[in-house]
N, C-alpha and C positions, 0 to 999 in steps of 0.2 A: 189360411191364417185368419184368425179372428181379430180384426182391427178394433173392434168395439169392446173388447174385454177390458175389465178393470185391471190395473197393475197391482201386483202383489206388494205387500209391505216391503219385501226385500228390494223389489224393483223400484219402488218409490224412493227408498233410501238411497239407492245407487244414483238415481236421477238427481235427487236433492244434493247429494254430496258432490257429484260432478259439477253441478251448477255453482255450488258454494266455492268449490276449489277454483273453477274457471274465473269467478268474479273477484276472488280475493287471494292474492299471493300470500298474505299473512296467514290466512286460515289454512291454506294448502301446506305451508311449511310447518306450522305448529301442530296441525292435526295428523299429518301423514309422513313427515320426514324425520329421520333420525340422524344424529351426528355423534362423533367421537368426543367424549369428555374424559374426566379423570376417573370415571366409573369403569368397571371391567367390561361392560357391554354397552352398545350404542344406546343413547338416550334421546327422548323426544326433543325436537328443535324448539326450545323456548327462546323467542326473540327478545333481545334487550331493547329498551326504548329507542336508543340511537340507531339500532339496526333497522327499526321501522321507519323512523323519521328521516335520518340522514342518508340512508341507503335505499330501501325499497320504495318509500314514497317519492323520493327524488328521482329514482330511476323510472318510475311510472310517468313522470311529467317531463323529463328532460332528455334530449338526445345526446348531449355531451356532458359528462360529469367527471371531475377529477377529485380524488380524495387523498388527503394526507392523514396518516393514522399512526397510532402507537402499535407496537407489536402485540400479537395474540389478542386482537379484538374481534376476531371471527368475521371480518369483512369479506375475505376471500370465500369463506364457506357460505355466507349469505349470497354472494354473487353466483356461486355454483347452484344454489337452490333457486335463485331467480331465473337463471338460464334454463334449468330443468323445467320449471313451471311453464316458461314460454314454449319449450320444445314439446311438452305434452299437449298443450291446448291450442297450439297453432301448427298447421301443416307446413312442411318444408321450412321450418325455422332453423337456420344454420347459425351456430355459435362457434366463434374462434377465440381461444384464450392463448395469449403469448406470454410466456413466463421467462424468468431470468435464466433458468437452466432446465435440463431434462427432468430432474427429480421434481422440481416445482411444478412443471407442466403435468407430469403424471399424477401429482397429488391432487390437482384440480379434478381430473377425471375420476380418481379414486373416491373423492367426496361425493361426486354425482352418482357413482355406481353404488355406494353405500346407501344413499337415499333411495335409489331405484329398487335395491334388494329388499327394502322394508316398506315400500308402498304397495297397497293391495292391488291385485290384478285388475279389479274393475276400474281403477283410476288410470292405469297405464296402457298406452298402445303396446303392441307386441315389440319387444326389443329385438333388433336385427343386427346391431353392431355392438360388440363388447370386446375391447382390448385395452391395453395400457394407456393409449393416448386418444381414444375416441369411444363415444357411445352413440347409438342411433336407434330410431324406431321406424316401424313400417309406415307411419304417416309422412315419412320423408324428412323428418327433423333429425339433426345430427349435431354433435358437439365434438370439436377437435381441440387438442392442446399441443402447442409447439414451444420449443425452446427458441430463444432469439438466435438469429443467424440461419435458421431453417428457411429454405426457399419454397417449400411445398405450399405454404399458405398464401403465396402471391396470387394464385388463380382462384382462391376461395373467397367468394363474395358473401360475407356474413351479414346477418341481420343484427347480430350482437357481437361486438368485438371488445374483449377485455384485455387490458395490459396489467398483468399482476406483478407487483413490485416494479412498476415502470421506471422509477428513478435509477434502477440498477440494470436496466436493459440497454446494452450498448447499441447505439444507432437508432434510438427510439424515434427521433425526429424523422429519419428516413422511413421508418416503418409507418409512422403516422401519415406521411405524405403518400406513400405507396398504397395505403389502405383507403385513403379518402375517396377515390373513384368508385371502389366497390361499395362503400357505405352509402355514397350518394345514389348509386344505382338501386340499392335495396331499401333506401330510406332507413338505413340501419342506425344502431345506437352504439356509442363508444363509452366505456367505463374505464378510467385509469385509477389504479389503486397502488399506493406505495407508502413506505416510510421515507423520510427525506434522505437525500444523498448530496448535500451541498447545493450551492447556488450555481447559476449560469448554465445548467443543462436544460433540455427541453421540458422535462417534468417541472422543475422549479419555475421556469419562465412561464409555462402554461398555467400553473397554479396561481402565481401572483398576477398574471395577466387577466384572470377571470374577474368579472363576467364580460368585459369588453371584447374578449376573444371568442365569445360564443360558448364557453364552458361555464358550468356551475361548479363551484368549489365547496368542499366540506372538510372540516377538521374534526378528528375523533381522538380525544385525549384518553390517557390511561384511567383517569378517575371516573370515566363514563361506564366502565365495567363495574357492576354492582358489588362484586366481591373484593374490589381493591380499595384500600383506605391508606391513610398516611403511614400506618405501621408497615403495611406492605411496601409502600414507596421507599421508606427509610431502609428497609432490608435490601431492596433491589439496588438502591444507590450505593450501599456498602459493598454489594457484590460486584456491580458493574463499574462504579465510579460515576462522577457527576456528568462527564462528557458523554459517555456511552448511554447513560440513562436518559439524558436530554434528547439524544438522537432516537433511541429505540422507543421511548414512551411519551416524550413531551413534544414530538413533532418539530424539533429544533433544526432548522436549516443551518443555523449558525454553527452548531456543534457537530454537524454531520459532514460527510465528505472527507477528502484527503488532499486539500489544496496545499501547494508548496508553501504559500504564505498563510498564516493562520487567519481564518475568516474574521475573527474579532479585530485583527490589525487592518485587514482590508476595509472593513466597515468603519473603523475609526478614521482612516484617511478619507473615505467617502463622505462621512458626516462632517469632518472638520475642515477639509481642504478643497474638495472638488467643487468647481464652479463653472458656469457656462463661459466659454471664451469671449473675450472682448471683441474679437474680429474672427470672421471665417472667410477664407479665400478659396475659391475653386481654382485649382491648378489645371489648366487645360492641356491635355495631351492629344494632339490631333489624330493620332493613330488609335485612340480609345475613346472616341466621342461618346459612344453609347454608355460609358462608365462615368461620365462627368455630371451626374445628377446629385452627387454628394458634395458637401462642403468639406474639403480635404485638409486644408491648413487651418489649424486652430491656434490663436495667439491670445495669451493672457496678459503679456507685458511687453512693451516695446523696449529696445535696448537702452540701458542707462549709460551715460558717457564713461564712467569710471568702473563699470562692472565687468567681471570676467565671465565667459560663457564656454560651455562644452556641448558639442553636438555628437550624439552617438546614434549610428544609423545601421539598420538592418536592411538588406537588399534582397528583393524578389525579382523574378524574371520579368514581370510586367504583363504576362499573358496567362499566368497560372491562377491557382486558388489563393495563394498568399499575397499580401500587400507589402510594398516597401514602406518602411516606417522609421521616423527619427523623432527624438525629443531634444529640445534646447534647454539646458540646465544652467541656471545662474549660480555661481559659486560664491559662498560667503567671503567677505573681504578679510575676515580674521579667522583663521583656522587653528590658532593656538589653543591648547587645552589646559584648563585648570584642574586641580584635583577635585573640586566640588562641582564643576559644570562641564557640559558638552558644548561644542561649537554650534552655531546656528545651522539650520538645514540648508542643503542645496534645494533650489526651487525650480520646478518645471515651469517654463515661461512660454513655450511654443511646442507644437506637435504637428507632424505630417503623417498621413496614413492613407495610402491609395495605391492603385496599380499604375506604374509608370515605367517607361523604358529606362534601361540602366544608364545610358549616356545622358539622357535628360535628367535623370536623378542626380548625376554628378553635377550638372549645371545648376540644379536647384540647391544642392548642398553648398556649392560655391557661393551662390548669391546669399543664402541664409547665413553662411559662415561670416562673410564680409559684413552683412547687415548687423550681426551681433558681435561687433567689435573684433572682427577676425578671430572668431571662436576656434578653439581646438576642435577639429573634426575627426571623429573616430569611425571607421567603416570596417566591418568584418570582411576580411580578405578571403572569403570562400570563392568557389568557382564563379559564382554570379557577381560577387562583389568586386572582382578584379576589374570588370568593365567600368564600373562606377569610379573606382580608384584611378584607372587610366585617364578618365575624363578630368578628374580633379588634378592629376599630375600634369596633364597637357595644359590646363588652365593656370598652372603654377600657383595653386592655392597655397598661401603662405604658411599655414599652420596645420598641416596634415600629419596625423599621428602615424609613426612608424614603429614596428615591433622587431624583435630579434628574429633574424632569418632562420635560425635553427630551432626556434620556439622552445628554447631550453630555460629561459629565465623570464621573469616579469620585467617589462620595460615601463617605468613610470612615465607619467604624462610629460614632465619636463624633459626627460631623457628621450622620449619618443619624438620630440621635435628636432632633435639633433641628428640630421641625416648622415648616415655612414654606410660603408660597404657591407657591414654585417647586419644591416636592417633592410626591411622591406615595408612598403606602404601598407597601412591597415592593421587590424587586430586579428591575430590567429586564434581561432577557437579550436582547441584540441580536447581530447578526452581528459587530460589533466586539468586544463584551465576551466573546462565547462563546469565542473563541480564547484570550483572556487567562485566562478562568475555567479552561479545560482545562489550560493551561500552568501555572497556579498549583498545581493539585492534583498534577500530575506532578512539579513541582519540590519541593514540600513533602514529598511521599511519598518521592522519591528521596533527599533529604538527611536524612530522619528527623525533620522538624520537626512531624510529626503521628504519633500512636500509634493504630493501628487495633485495636479489640477484636473486631469483628464478623466472623464467618465469612460472613454474608450479603453484607457489603460486599466482602470478599475475593473471593467467587465472582463478583460482578458485575465486579470489576476484571479477572478472568481472561477475561471475554468482552466486554470493552470494547475495541474494535479500531478501526483506521483503515479506513474504507470510502470509496473514491473521494476521499481527502483529508480526510474528515470523521470525527471521533471519534463512534462510535455503537456500540450493542450489537449483537452478532452475532445472526443469525436465531434466534428462539425464546428469546432471553434478554432481560434488562431492565437499565436503567441508572438507576433511580430513586434508589437510595441513592448511587450514584456522583455524579450531577449535584447532589444536595443538598449532598454533601460538597465538591464542586468550588466551589460558590457560597461556602461557608464559607471554603475555602482562599483564594479570590480576595480576599475582603474582609479576612480575617485577614492575608494577606500585604501588601496595600496599606496597611492601617491601622496595622500594628505593625512587621512585620519589615523592610519596605523603608524606612520612615521612621526606624526605629531605626538602620539601617545608614548612612543618608545624613545625618541631622541630629541623631540621638539625642535629639530633643525630643519625647518621646511621653508625658510625665507627665500632660498634660491628658487624653489619650486613655485612659491607664491609670486615672486618677481616675474617668472616666465608666464604664468597663467594670467596675471594681471597686467601684462605688457610693461613691466617695470624693469626690464632686463637690459637696458641700454649699456650698462657698464658690466654686464655679466660676461663670463667667458664661455657660456653656453652658446653654441652656434645653432641658430634656428633659421627657418625660412620666413620669419616674420617680416611683414612690410605693413606700413601704416595704412589704415582704412581710408578709402577715398570717398566715403559717404558725405555728400555735401548738399543734400536736398531737404527742405523742410517737410516734404511729404514722406512719412516713414516707409511707404511702400513703393517709392521710386528710388532706385539705386543709380547714381551717376558713377561712371567709371572712366578711366583713362589716365595717362601719366602726364600731368601738367608740367612736371619738371622737364620733360622732353618736348614740350610744346604741342603735344597731341591734343586734339579736340575732345572734350569730355562728352561722353554719350550718356543716355539714360535708358533704363530698362524697367518697365512697369512689371512689378512682381506678379500681377495677375495674368500677365502674358509671357512670363519669363521662359516657359518651355518652347514657345513658338519662335523665340528670337534665337536664331542659331549664330 
């Protein structure tokens, strides 16, 4: 072999082109790759300015990138070309794309294969893998595409991982966590691409958390496509409607998603009413010491002497994934309705959210109920809630809500305090009542009849969505605060607001709720509050009429005091 011979023009051209392609992904894509357009045959890949700056240039510099984009901006195609460039010019370069469904996964590989079919042989290594969901070369490089939920990718340690339409991939946070060790091992790169799908999911949280979370974020709007103008946008808005256009093309998180409560209403509460609590108290549960690093009790307002309060509680086991949660609501003093105006809103004044044993939870509700002027306490009487209700019953809590034993009718708040043989403690959530409970919260939230103070409750609302026709939390999130608030909204709505609108005869109900029922015929378990301490978080208790000594219970240690 003559090593000293001069290279032919053809060989010099090949060396030159290989060098130029290796050094520039822009050159490689535009010079040798073809893509599907509106033309009958594949066309040369002419990159738009944003595809160069916001995609390729950013990918060359950053290990973690998340993109929110309008539809049909070609970002997935650019990502396929970028991955192919890496595979051709690096040995053993493994690419994994995870898509929303099987068809989307196959489409990524189809875009790669179209490019491969049109690239000259002198550029390409020999192709050794070609099927619907993977391509590969004899240099050891390979690309696979999987639909979410597929477990085959777990053992695949890629150098490039792409989440395509990531906001719509169920369990994306788990996928990200599972993939992190492999990316760390290979010093790999992660690219997340999607149109928005509401707030509160991993995609939205990661996008808005950049760059502090290590991701670089980019936004690609519809008007960055050169062929799109206002005339095009007007036509699309007419075809899709404003909301769909905002989601599909304007990268609107507000207009995307399928939250039970409209996102604009959630954000209005967040902007107008949410505020940091005045006090935070860590409720110690000695059996869950490792979980006591969060401030669990939030308080915005101490009880006012003449105010009426309602506490609605959701009960969890105390050792599972969910938390027990309750909110304390201050009821307006005047709930009569004029033709021209609505009543003042019920206001959230305190909130608890933590893992806690069911009997200790009963103790806590008893203390907080007495603290807030012997508030009416409503506890869902599901299998777990019964233990908490038993504790409240044993403590003889004076104003515990009871419901119809047969669960055939709505028991209003005032009637629920009248204990009888046909009633049982707590609120029964049935298939029939659940829809009304959810509708009540959505309605009161939308019309401004409740005032939300808690950021935790707002965050749950952002991830409370419709799933197969049922209101539920999105994967990886919770709805404990939401459901307790919904129970309150339902009974508040049926006991006061609807009755006030239809017959305006709610004085008896108001007397009961505001402890003005001394001359009422309604039989309740009410007994006067025994709070007698200037420190709002020390509760003194004991029956002085019987001569017993008054004790004190520090709320910060209330669970430890048996």
